[in-house]
N, C-alpha and C positions, 0 to 999 in steps of 0.2 A: 208499690203497684196496687191496683184495684182488684176486686173480686173477678171481674171480667178477664183481666190479664192472667191471674192464677188459674182460672178455669180453663182458659185457652191453652196455657202452658201444660197443665195437667193432661188434658185430652190429647194434645200433640205428643207429649212424652210417652204416655201409655200406649197410644195408637201406634207410635213409631216402633216401639218394641213388639207389640202384638203382631203387627203386620209381618214382621220377619219370622216369628215363631209360626204363625198361621200358614204362611207361604211354604215354608220348609215342610211342615206337617202335611200340607196338601199335595206337594209334589213328590216327596220321597217314596211314598207307597208305589208310584209307577216304576221307580228304579227297582224297587224290591221284587215286584211281580215279573219284571223282565228278567231279572237275575234268576228268580225262581223257575221261570219258564225254561231258561237255558239249562238249569240243573236237571229238570225233568226230561229235557230233550237229550242231553249229552252225558249226564251223570258224572260230570266233572266236579270234583269236590271243592274246587275254587269257588264255583257259583253257589254251592250250599253254604260255605263259610260266609260269603258275601251277603247272601240273602238273610241269614240269621243275624249278621252284624247290622244290616240296614234295618231289619225288624226292630231291633232294640232302639235305634235312632228314631224310628216312626213312633214307637211307644212313648218315648221321652217327649218328643214334640207334640204329640197328641195331648198328653197330660198338660204340658206347658201352655199350649194353645188354648186348652179348656180353662185353665186357671186365668190367664191374662184376658181371655174373651169374656169370662164371667165378670171380672173386675170392670171391664168397659161397659157392660150392660148396666151395672149399678151406677156408673159414672153419668150415664145419659140421664137417669132420673135425678141424681144428686146434683149435678152441675147445671143441667138444662131443663128444669121442670116445666117451663112454659112451652118449650119445644115439644116435649113428650106429651103434654096435655092435649095439644092439638094434632101432633103427628102420629102419636101412638095408635089411635083407631084407624088411621089411613095406611100406615106402613107396617102395621102389626103382622100382616100376612107373611111377607118375606122373612121376618124374624121367627114366626112360628114354624114356617117350613124349614128354615135353617136349623131350628131345634130338632125337627124330626130327622133331617139329614145327619145331624150330629149323633143322634141315638142309633141310627142305622150303622154309622161308621163305627161307633163304640161296640156294638154287637158283633160286627164283622171283624173288628180287631181282636175281640175275645176269642172268636172261632180260630182266627189265624194264629194267635199267640199260643193257644193250647191245643191246636189241632194237629200238630206234628205226630205222625204215626198213629193217629186215632181217626182221622177222617180220610175218606178217599182222596187220593192225590189231587185229582183235577178239581174236585170241589173245594179242597183246602186252598188250592191256587186261586180259585174263583173268589173266595172271600177276600183275598188280597186286592183283586180287581175292584170289589165293592168298596173297600176302604178308600181307594184312590178316587173312584167316581163320586162317592158321597161327599168326600172332602172337597172336591172341585165344585160340586153343586152347592155346598155350604158357602164357599167363597163367592160364588155367583150371586146367591141370594142376598148376601150382605152388601155386595156391591150394588145390586139392584136398589136396595134401600137408600144407599148413598146417591145413586143416580137420581132418585126421586127428589133429593135435596137440590140437585142441580137442574132438574127439569120437573117440577111439581106438577102432578096430574091426578086425576081420579077424585076430584072434588070441585065444588063451587065455592068461591071465596067472596062473601057478600057482607059488607058492613062489619068486617073484622071476625066473621064467623065461617067456620068450615062446614059446608052442608053438601047433601047429595053425594056422599062418600061411596066410591067404587074401588074396593081394594085391589081388585084384579087389574084395573087400568093403572092404579098407582104402582103395582108391581111391575107391569109392562110399560113403564114410562118411556118417553122418547130417548132418554140417555142410557137405559139399562144395557142394551146390547153392546154399544160401542165401548162403555166403561168396562163391562164384564169381560169382553174379548181382550181388551188391552191389558186389563189386570191379570187375567189368567195367563196370558202369554208372558207378561213381566214376571209372574211368579215362577214360571218354568225357566225362564232365562236366568233370573237371580239364583235360584236354588241350584240349577244344573251347573252353572259356572262356579258357584261356590263350592259345591261338593267335588266337582272335578278338580278344582284348584287345590283342595285339601289332599286329594289322592295323588295329584301331581307332585306335591311337596313330599309325600311319603315315598314316592318313586325316586325323587332326587336323593332322599336319605338311604335308599337301598333297602327299605323295609317291606317284607312280603310283596315283592314286586309284581308277582303273577296276579295276586288278588287286586292290588291297587290299579294295575293296568286294565284289568277287566272292568273294575268299577269306574275308572276314568271314561272308558269308551262308552259305557252305558249312559253315564250322566251327561257327558258332553254331546252325545247324539241328540238327546232331548233338547239341550240348550242351544245347539247350533241350528236345529230346525226352528225352534221358537224364535231365536234372534233374527232369522231370515224372514219370518212371517211378521215380526213386530213392526217393521216400517209400513206394511200394509194396514195393520191395525191402527197405527199411529195416524195414517192418512185419513182413515174413516173417522177417528176421534176428532182430528183437527177440523175436518169439514162440518162435523156435528157441532162443535164448540162455536165455529164461525157463524153458523146459522142461529143457534140458541143463545149463546153468551158472548156476543161480539166484544164486550168489554174485557172479558177474560182473554180472548184472543189478542186483543190490543196490548194487554199487560204481558202476555207470554212473549210477544214480539217487541215490547217496548216501543210500540208504534203510536207516536203522539198525534200525528196529523192525518186527517182523512185524505185519501188520495186514490186515484185510479192507477192501475199498474204498480201497485205498492211493492217495494223491494223487500227481500228477506234478509234480516240481520243475523250474522253469525258472530258470536261473542259480543264484545263491546261493554263499556262501562256506562251505566245509567245515571244521568243527572236529573233527578226528579224535579228540582227547583227550576232548572232552565229548560226542562222538558225536552231533552235530546239524549242521544246515545253516542258516546265518543269511542274511538279506537275499534270500530266495528268493520267487519267485512260485509259488503253489500252486494246482494245478487239482484239485479234489476228485474221487477215484475214477478219475481218468484213467489212472494207471499200471496198475491192475487190469484196466481195459478194453483198453488197448493190449497188455498182456502175455498176457492170457488170453481176451479177448473177453467178459468178464463184469465189470460195474461193481462187483460185490461179491466178486470172487475174492480169495483170500488171496495176498499177496505176502510171500515170506520176507525178513526184514531181515538185516543183517550180524550181528545179535546171535545168530542161529541157528547160526553157523558158528564153528569153533575160530579163535582169534586167528591162529595160524600159517598158516592157509589163506585169510586175507583179503588181497586185493591192495592196492596203495596207493590208497586211496579217492579222495583229492583229485585225483590225476593223472588216474585214470580218469574221474571225474566231469567235470572241466574239459575234457578231451579230447572226451568224448561231447557236451557242450554246444556246443563249437566246431563239431564235425562237423555236428550237427543244425541249429545256427543258420546256418551257411554254406550248407548244403543247402537250407534254406528260402529264403534269400535268392536263391540261384542259380535255384531253381524259379520264384520270382516274376519273375526277370529273363527266364527263358524265355518266361513268359506275355507279358511286355512286348514281347519280340522278335516273337512271333506277331501281337500287336496292331499293331505297327509295319509289318507287311507290308500291312495295310490302310490305316493312316494313314501313308503314306509321307512326309508333311511332317516327322514326327519325325526322320527321317534326315538332315534338313537343318540340324538343331540341333546345336551343338557339345556341349550337354549330354548328348545321346544317346551320342556317341562317347566322351566323358569317363566316362560311367557304366560302359560296357562295358570301357574300358581299366582302370579301377580295380578291376574284378572279376577281372582276368587271374590274379593269384596266389592268389586265394581257394580255388579248387577244389583246388589242390595242398596248401594248408594243411589243408583238410578231409580230403584223402586221408591225409595224415600223421597227423592226429588219429584217424582211423578205425583205422589200424594201431596206434596206441598203445592204443586201447581193446581191440583184439583181442589184442595181445601182453601188455601190462602187466595187463589184466584177467584173464588166464589165470594169472598168478603166484600162488603160487610154483611152479607146475607147468610143466615143458617138454612133458610128455605128461600131459594132464589126468587127475588122480587116480591116475597110475601112476608117474611119475618126476618128482622135483623138479629144478628148474633147477640148484640147488647140487650135486646128485649127478651131473649130467651134465658139468660143467665139467672141463677138463683139469687135472691135478695139476701140470703143468709150470710152473715159474716164468718170469717175464719177459714175460708177456702185455702189460704196459704198453708195451713197445718195439714189439710188433706193432700195438697200438692207434695209437700215434703215427705209425707208418709208413703205416698204412692211411688215416689222416686226411690225411696229406700227399698220398698218391696220389690220393685221391678229390677233394680240393680242387683239385689240378692238372687232374684229368679234367674237373671241373665248369667251371673256368676255360677250358680248351681248347674245350669244347662251346659255351660262351657266345661266345667269339671267333669260332668257325666259323659260328655262327648269325647273328651280327652281320654277317659278311662276306656271307652269303647275302642278308640283307635289304637291305644296301647295293647289291648287285648287282641285285636286283629293282627297287629304287627308281631306278636309273639307266636302266632300260628305259623307252621311251616308251609311252604308252598307245595 
């Protein structure tokens, strides 16, 4: 493989790990503060145990996210120097603001960790809220920078030069809102169902059932609401992509021919050589309506674009199908949970807990698939329609050694986090209800 291949693999691998750490660290503080609020309101010791257990998890993922995120910031300069040379002055603002939000989060976490029985109870609880809000703000700012790569703005590009830079316009680029909304909801869905699934497994084992049932209800409540809002966010994102990146929309849907009243494909196997999709379920005119709100609207096919500007269609299409399929399943699971609040007998069935346990990893799978759609669907551009990824990569040899080193470090990091979280769960299970 060439330098470009190793650079892409390294960025994909490390970002794939970081996105999980970051999303968990971003969402778990909200579980913690809800449990803390319930403790302050009821003085039920179950909620105090749960709050302190989740606090340890928040601390672990805060540190892990900081380490993996710092490594990514070095990678941007090491792997893509030409990109950073031009993009740095333009999108430096969201990264600077993200750094400020990170420091606020760190300070608030310090107050929360060491403020038990030292700070006024309401102020102590409020520092937990600050952890969650600043974490979400950090995520939004990073996604805004990624949105700029999909919808570059805030500069004039003349004769290969970036001039008249407006960092505020770059920050508030046309893609930032739809991407940030979709990503934030995805983080809540993935983390909530993941955490709920872990607690469902402990309930099945009969370990500290009162604590785990309380934890399950808090986590799945966030997940169910976010999962039901996600289709709305997805519709906003799809319409935005249809307007700004029609080639990405065509790849997502594996839509090769331009046509009015374009059908929506569900599933199917992509044959890129013959430019067709086999074994698909076809819904007439649905794609035109979903993309443009008009059943007879014209949708551009991949045949409208130069071959060298078309992303890997099969990868983008399959990732999109995985994301939408899992998102639909989790939205239905959210409805099932809300129904179970009325039909409490369902929670006495092992099948109920098995169902939510099996859903635990799916949200993260959808999260990763969504990032594949976003990043691979933009190829061959690192800055859409401005700079190709191949023109941004470092000319220095030996990137494969960096790739293998990062793979080793991130696998070690993942194993360490898994071990630490297992310890926390065991410690929680040993406590009496």
